[in-house]
C-alpha positions as CSV (number, residue, x, y, z in Angstrom):
1,X,-13.6,-40.3,20.6
2,X,-10.3,-40.6,22.3
3,X,-8.5,-43.9,22.4
4,X,-9.0,-44.5,26.2
5,X,-12.8,-44.3,25.5
6,X,-12.4,-46.7,22.6
7,X,-10.4,-49.1,24.6
8,X,-13.0,-49.3,27.3
9,X,-15.7,-50.0,24.8
10,X,-13.9,-52.9,23.0
11,X,-16.0,-55.9,23.7
12,X,-14.8,-59.5,24.3
13,X,-15.8,-62.4,22.0
14,X,-15.6,-64.8,25.0
15,X,-17.3,-62.5,27.4
16,X,-19.3,-65.4,28.9
17,X,-16.1,-67.1,30.0
18,X,-14.3,-66.1,33.2
19,X,-11.0,-64.3,32.9
20,X,-8.0,-65.7,34.6
21,X,-6.4,-62.3,35.3
22,X,-2.6,-62.4,35.7
23,X,0.2,-60.2,34.4
24,X,2.6,-60.4,31.4
25,X,6.0,-58.7,31.1
26,X,6.8,-58.9,34.8
27,X,10.2,-59.5,33.4
28,X,11.3,-58.9,29.8
29,X,11.9,-62.6,29.4
30,X,8.2,-63.2,30.0
31,X,7.3,-62.1,26.5
32,X,9.3,-63.7,23.7
33,X,8.5,-63.2,20.0
34,X,10.4,-64.4,16.9
35,X,9.7,-63.4,13.4
36,X,9.3,-66.2,10.9
37,X,10.6,-64.9,7.6
38,X,8.5,-64.7,4.4
39,X,11.5,-66.3,2.6
40,X,14.9,-67.5,3.6
41,X,17.9,-65.5,2.4
42,X,19.4,-67.2,-0.6
43,X,23.0,-67.0,0.6
44,X,24.1,-64.7,-2.3
45,X,23.9,-61.0,-3.0
46,X,25.1,-57.6,-1.7
47,X,22.5,-57.4,1.2
48,X,23.6,-58.9,4.5
49,X,20.6,-60.4,6.4
50,X,21.2,-60.5,10.2
51,X,19.0,-62.1,12.9
52,X,18.9,-59.5,15.7
53,X,17.9,-60.3,19.2
54,X,17.0,-57.4,21.5
55,X,15.8,-57.2,25.1
56,X,13.9,-54.3,26.6
57,X,14.5,-52.2,23.5
58,X,12.2,-50.9,20.8
59,X,13.0,-51.9,17.3
60,X,13.6,-48.4,16.0
61,X,15.9,-47.6,19.0
62,X,17.9,-50.8,18.3
63,X,18.2,-49.8,14.7
64,X,19.4,-46.4,15.7
65,X,22.1,-47.9,18.0
66,X,23.3,-50.2,15.2
67,X,23.4,-47.4,12.7
68,X,25.4,-45.2,15.0
69,X,27.9,-48.0,15.7
70,X,28.3,-48.7,12.0
71,X,28.4,-45.1,10.9
72,X,25.4,-45.5,8.5
73,X,22.0,-43.9,8.2
74,X,19.2,-45.7,10.0
75,X,17.1,-45.6,6.8
76,X,19.7,-47.9,5.2
77,X,18.7,-50.7,7.5
78,X,15.9,-52.9,6.3
79,X,13.4,-54.6,8.6
80,X,10.1,-56.5,8.2
81,X,8.2,-55.3,11.3
82,X,8.3,-53.5,14.6
83,X,8.6,-55.6,17.8
84,X,7.7,-54.9,21.4
85,X,10.2,-53.0,23.6
86,X,9.3,-54.8,26.9
87,X,10.2,-58.2,25.6
88,X,12.9,-60.5,24.2
89,X,12.5,-60.4,20.5
90,X,14.2,-61.8,17.4
91,X,13.8,-60.3,14.0
92,X,15.7,-60.1,10.7
93,X,17.3,-56.9,9.5
94,X,19.3,-56.2,6.3
95,X,22.2,-53.9,5.4
96,X,23.8,-53.6,2.0
97,X,27.6,-53.6,1.4
98,X,28.5,-54.4,5.0
99,X,31.1,-56.8,6.4
100,X,29.0,-59.5,8.2
101,X,31.7,-59.8,10.9
102,X,31.2,-56.1,11.8
103,X,27.6,-57.0,12.6
104,X,28.4,-60.1,14.6
105,X,31.0,-58.1,16.5
106,X,28.7,-55.2,17.6
107,X,28.9,-54.5,21.3
108,X,25.6,-52.9,22.1
109,X,23.8,-53.5,25.5
110,X,20.7,-55.7,25.1
111,X,21.2,-56.0,21.3
112,X,23.1,-58.7,19.6
113,X,23.4,-60.4,16.2
114,X,22.9,-64.1,16.3
115,X,23.6,-65.1,12.7
116,X,24.0,-63.6,9.2
117,X,23.4,-64.6,5.6
118,X,23.2,-62.9,2.2
119,X,20.3,-62.0,-0.1
120,X,19.7,-60.0,-3.3
121,X,17.3,-57.4,-2.0
122,X,16.7,-55.2,1.0
123,X,14.3,-56.5,3.6
124,X,11.1,-54.4,3.6
125,X,8.1,-53.9,5.9
126,X,5.8,-57.0,5.6
127,X,8.4,-59.5,4.6
128,X,7.5,-62.0,7.2
129,X,5.1,-64.9,7.3
130,X,4.1,-64.9,11.0
131,X,5.3,-64.3,14.5
132,X,5.9,-67.1,17.1
133,X,5.1,-66.2,20.7
134,X,6.1,-67.7,24.1
135,X,4.4,-65.8,26.8
136,X,4.6,-66.3,30.6
137,X,1.4,-65.4,32.5
138,X,2.1,-64.8,36.2
139,X,-0.1,-64.0,39.2
140,X,-3.3,-65.5,37.8
141,X,-6.3,-65.1,40.1
142,X,-7.0,-68.8,40.6
143,X,-5.4,-72.2,40.9
144,X,-3.2,-72.9,37.8
145,X,-5.1,-76.1,36.8
146,X,-8.4,-74.1,36.8
147,X,-6.8,-71.3,34.9
148,X,-5.3,-73.6,32.3
149,X,-8.7,-75.3,31.7
150,X,-10.3,-71.8,31.1
151,X,-7.5,-70.8,28.8
152,X,-7.9,-73.9,26.7
153,X,-11.7,-73.4,26.4
154,X,-11.1,-69.7,25.4
155,X,-8.5,-70.8,22.8
156,X,-10.8,-73.4,21.4
157,X,-13.4,-70.7,20.7
158,X,-10.8,-68.3,19.3
159,X,-9.5,-71.0,16.9
160,X,-13.0,-71.8,15.7
161,X,-14.5,-68.3,15.5
162,X,-11.4,-66.1,15.4
163,X,-9.7,-63.5,17.6
164,X,-11.2,-60.0,17.3
165,X,-8.5,-58.3,15.2
166,X,-8.3,-55.1,17.2
167,X,-5.2,-52.9,16.8
168,X,-3.4,-53.2,20.1
169,X,-2.8,-50.5,22.7
170,X,0.9,-50.3,21.5
171,X,-0.4,-48.7,18.3
172,X,-1.8,-45.8,20.3
173,X,1.2,-45.1,22.4
174,X,1.8,-44.7,26.2
175,X,-0.3,-41.5,26.2
176,X,-3.1,-43.0,24.0
177,X,-2.8,-40.1,21.6
178,X,-1.1,-41.2,18.4
179,X,-4.5,-41.5,16.6
180,X,-5.3,-37.9,17.7
181,X,-2.0,-36.8,16.1
182,X,-3.0,-38.7,13.0
183,X,-6.4,-37.1,12.9
184,X,-5.0,-33.6,13.2
185,X,-2.4,-34.3,10.6
186,X,-4.9,-35.7,8.2
187,X,-7.2,-32.7,8.5
188,X,-4.3,-30.2,8.1
189,X,-4.7,-28.9,11.7
190,X,-1.0,-28.1,12.0
191,X,-1.2,-26.0,15.3
192,X,-3.2,-28.8,17.0
193,X,-0.8,-31.4,15.8
194,X,2.2,-29.6,17.2
195,X,0.4,-28.8,20.4
196,X,-0.4,-32.5,21.0
197,X,3.1,-33.6,19.9
198,X,5.0,-31.2,22.2
199,X,2.5,-30.2,24.9
200,X,-0.8,-31.3,26.5
201,X,0.9,-32.7,29.6
202,X,-0.9,-35.6,31.4
203,X,-0.6,-35.9,35.2
204,X,0.1,-39.7,35.1
205,X,3.0,-39.6,32.7
206,X,6.7,-39.8,33.7
207,X,8.0,-36.6,35.4
208,X,10.6,-35.9,32.7
209,X,8.0,-35.8,30.0
210,X,5.5,-33.9,32.1
211,X,8.2,-31.2,32.7
212,X,9.1,-30.9,29.0
213,X,5.4,-30.6,27.9
214,X,4.6,-28.1,30.7
215,X,7.5,-25.9,29.6
216,X,6.1,-26.0,26.0
217,X,2.7,-25.0,27.2
218,X,4.3,-22.1,29.1
219,X,6.0,-21.0,25.9
220,X,9.5,-21.6,27.2
221,X,10.7,-23.5,24.2
222,X,14.4,-23.3,25.1
223,X,14.0,-24.9,28.4
224,X,11.7,-27.5,26.8
225,X,14.5,-28.5,24.4
226,X,16.8,-29.2,27.3
227,X,14.1,-31.1,29.2
228,X,13.4,-33.6,26.5
229,X,15.7,-36.7,26.7
230,X,18.4,-36.7,23.9
231,X,16.8,-39.7,22.2
232,X,13.6,-37.8,21.5
233,X,15.2,-36.1,18.5
234,X,11.9,-35.2,16.8
235,X,10.6,-33.2,19.8
236,X,13.9,-31.5,20.2
237,X,14.2,-30.7,16.5
238,X,10.7,-29.3,16.4
239,X,11.3,-27.1,19.4
240,X,14.5,-25.7,17.9
241,X,12.6,-24.9,14.7
242,X,10.0,-23.1,16.8
243,X,12.6,-21.0,18.4
244,X,14.3,-20.2,15.1
245,X,10.9,-19.3,13.5
246,X,9.7,-17.3,16.5
247,X,6.9,-19.6,17.3
248,X,5.8,-20.5,13.8
249,X,4.3,-24.0,14.3
250,X,4.3,-24.8,10.6
251,X,8.1,-24.7,10.6
252,X,8.1,-27.1,13.6
253,X,5.7,-29.4,11.8
254,X,7.9,-29.7,8.7
255,X,11.0,-30.9,10.6
256,X,9.2,-33.9,12.2
257,X,10.2,-37.2,10.6
258,X,7.9,-38.2,7.7
259,X,7.8,-41.8,8.7
260,X,6.7,-40.9,12.2
261,X,3.9,-38.9,10.7
262,X,3.0,-41.9,8.7
263,X,2.7,-43.9,11.9
264,X,0.3,-41.3,13.4
265,X,-1.9,-41.5,10.3
266,X,-1.9,-45.3,10.6
267,X,-3.0,-45.0,14.2
268,X,-5.9,-42.8,13.2
269,X,-7.0,-45.4,10.7
270,X,-6.5,-48.1,13.4
271,X,-8.8,-46.3,15.9
272,X,-11.6,-46.1,13.3
273,X,-11.1,-49.8,12.5
274,X,-11.4,-50.6,16.2
275,X,-14.6,-48.7,16.5
276,X,-16.1,-50.5,13.5
277,X,-15.0,-53.9,14.8
278,X,-16.5,-53.2,18.2
279,X,-19.8,-52.3,16.4
280,X,-19.7,-55.7,14.6
281,X,-19.0,-57.8,17.8
282,X,-19.6,-60.6,18.6
283,X,-20.6,-61.6,15.0
284,X,-17.1,-61.4,13.6
285,X,-17.6,-64.8,11.9
286,X,-20.8,-63.8,10.2
287,X,-21.0,-62.3,6.7
288,X,-23.5,-59.6,5.8
289,X,-24.9,-58.5,2.5
290,X,-22.6,-55.8,1.1
291,X,-19.5,-56.9,3.1
292,X,-16.1,-57.1,1.5
293,X,-14.8,-60.5,2.3
294,X,-11.1,-61.3,2.9
295,X,-9.5,-64.4,1.4
296,X,-7.1,-65.7,4.0
297,X,-5.1,-67.7,1.4
298,X,-4.0,-64.7,-0.6
299,X,-5.3,-61.5,1.0
300,X,-7.7,-60.6,-1.8
301,X,-11.1,-59.2,-1.2
302,X,-14.5,-59.5,-2.9
303,X,-17.9,-58.1,-2.5
304,X,-20.5,-60.4,-0.8
305,X,-23.5,-60.5,-3.0
306,X,-25.2,-63.4,-1.2
307,X,-24.2,-63.8,2.5
308,X,-25.9,-67.2,2.8
309,X,-24.0,-68.7,-0.1
310,X,-20.6,-67.4,1.2
311,X,-21.2,-68.2,4.9
312,X,-20.0,-71.8,4.8
313,X,-16.6,-70.6,3.5
314,X,-16.5,-68.2,6.5
315,X,-17.4,-71.0,8.9
316,X,-14.4,-72.9,7.5
317,X,-12.2,-69.8,8.1
318,X,-11.4,-69.5,4.4
319,X,-12.8,-66.0,4.3
320,X,-13.7,-63.3,6.8
321,X,-15.6,-60.0,6.9
322,X,-13.5,-56.9,6.9
323,X,-13.3,-53.6,8.5
324,X,-12.1,-50.2,7.1
325,X,-8.6,-48.7,6.8
326,X,-9.9,-45.3,5.9
327,X,-8.4,-43.7,2.8
328,X,-8.9,-43.0,-0.9
329,X,-8.3,-46.6,-1.9
330,X,-10.7,-48.1,0.7
331,X,-13.7,-49.8,-0.8
332,X,-17.0,-48.7,0.9
333,X,-19.4,-51.3,2.1
334,X,-23.0,-51.4,1.0
335,X,-26.3,-52.8,2.3
336,X,-26.6,-53.9,5.9
337,X,-22.8,-54.1,6.3
338,X,-22.5,-50.5,5.1
339,X,-25.1,-49.3,7.5
340,X,-23.0,-50.3,10.4
341,X,-19.6,-49.1,9.1
342,X,-20.3,-46.0,7.1
343,X,-21.9,-44.0,10.0
344,X,-18.6,-44.4,11.9
345,X,-16.5,-43.3,8.9
346,X,-18.7,-40.4,8.0
347,X,-18.5,-39.3,11.6
348,X,-14.7,-38.8,11.1
349,X,-15.6,-35.8,8.9
350,X,-12.8,-36.2,6.3
351,X,-13.0,-34.8,2.8
352,X,-11.0,-35.5,-0.4
353,X,-8.3,-33.1,0.5
354,X,-7.8,-34.9,3.8
355,X,-7.5,-38.2,2.0
356,X,-4.8,-36.7,-0.2
357,X,-3.0,-35.5,2.9
358,X,-3.2,-39.0,4.4
359,X,-1.9,-40.6,1.2
360,X,1.2,-38.4,1.4
361,X,2.1,-40.3,4.6
362,X,1.2,-43.8,3.4
363,X,-2.5,-43.8,4.5
364,X,-4.0,-44.8,1.2
365,X,-6.7,-47.0,2.7
366,X,-7.8,-50.6,2.3
367,X,-9.6,-53.4,4.1
368,X,-8.5,-55.5,7.1
369,X,-10.1,-58.8,8.3
370,X,-12.2,-58.5,11.5
371,X,-10.7,-61.7,12.9
372,X,-7.6,-63.9,12.8
373,X,-6.9,-67.4,13.9
374,X,-4.1,-68.4,16.3
375,X,-2.1,-71.5,15.3
376,X,-0.1,-74.2,17.0
377,X,-1.2,-73.2,20.5
378,X,-0.1,-74.9,23.7
379,X,-0.6,-74.1,27.4
380,X,1.4,-75.6,30.2
381,X,2.3,-74.9,33.8
382,X,5.9,-74.1,34.4
383,X,8.1,-72.9,37.4
384,X,11.2,-70.8,37.4
385,X,13.2,-68.9,40.1
386,X,10.3,-66.4,40.4
387,X,7.6,-69.0,40.9
388,X,4.9,-70.9,39.1
389,X,3.3,-69.5,35.9
390,X,1.4,-70.5,32.8
391,X,3.3,-70.6,29.6
392,X,1.3,-69.9,26.4
393,X,2.7,-70.7,22.9
394,X,1.1,-69.8,19.6
395,X,1.7,-68.3,16.2
396,X,0.0,-65.4,14.6
397,X,0.0,-63.9,11.1
398,X,1.9,-60.7,10.6
399,X,0.0,-57.6,11.8
400,X,-2.0,-59.5,14.4
401,X,-1.5,-58.7,18.1
402,X,-0.8,-61.2,20.8
403,X,-2.4,-58.8,23.2
404,X,-5.7,-59.5,21.5
405,X,-5.4,-63.1,22.4
406,X,-4.3,-62.3,25.9
407,X,-7.2,-59.9,26.6
408,X,-9.7,-62.6,25.8
409,X,-7.9,-64.9,28.2
410,X,-7.2,-62.5,31.1
411,X,-10.2,-60.1,30.8
412,X,-8.3,-57.3,32.5
413,X,-7.2,-55.2,29.5
414,X,-3.6,-55.3,30.8
């Protein structure tokens, strides 16, 4: 199943409540997110922690720009998570043995360092407690007072029952294909992986990418190299390897960044999770015999031997049922819970060798809660130079998507 199909099948928890429509990210400033750190830098150590604010720029692009200005490798910059490109975002980064003043003095368009501190270790993925969002919803389909009332009703349900913990569209890329790349990679289908990565043009994608992908399909690798924008270094590097190896796609595969491949494997896992979550809807707050339940206080999981006994804890949002992150370390469900999930996983058609391949790129597997709870939410009507809008404020745990909250509110899969 391709991701576009999956997306269209993702059911709403609040399907019986009217959506307010509207648009986000009309302007970059309409979507603000700030990381809340897992710990505060202690003020001592060789690692400089810097609070980076970026606008209209992806996290990895911002890190590349900083690394280039400082003359260091991008891998030497620590970060806790990836943030939206079409937004204003603040997140901490870390660099060892760097003069803090060099960071503060960086002159990079749409990227600036707000403050610095020191700590004893490098910042790593997951080192954040939550994300704080301020989102402006414009062009709603009804009077703002009616929309605000609907939003507050939706949020009341989401706080009580939970938000469906789908992986957001950004996980699957503009072309909705990252999970297909991950599947091909996991199954060792090298030619298919390279063909998707460099070719398979789509009519609705930007002309510059359409041209580059079409040239690849036509076998004109040299012109395809020149057609790709300079910043798409993996595509350009893969094409140059193809040229040098006289079309050997295995050579092209091996020069593509390993971390990028890991992202593709993660997207494949994410698509299977979304399919499983859709199959459990709307009962994301109901435990079944054979579930693996997630403890929200510490992230530990345990097997549900008696669903009726554990359900009160689920009602109190202490625990939640989980979905699969497919891999060798994933615990399989049993009983009624397993009957729903295992048919989807078995349909993926992976074997032990495929699991080993996934593990090479970080896809070892695990469990993920089917729901999450928004905190400290507030809705208000505000006006700026562009007109009236509704402002939504809330906090989410790391790894939870604000777009999952918004799709329940807007009902337009924006």
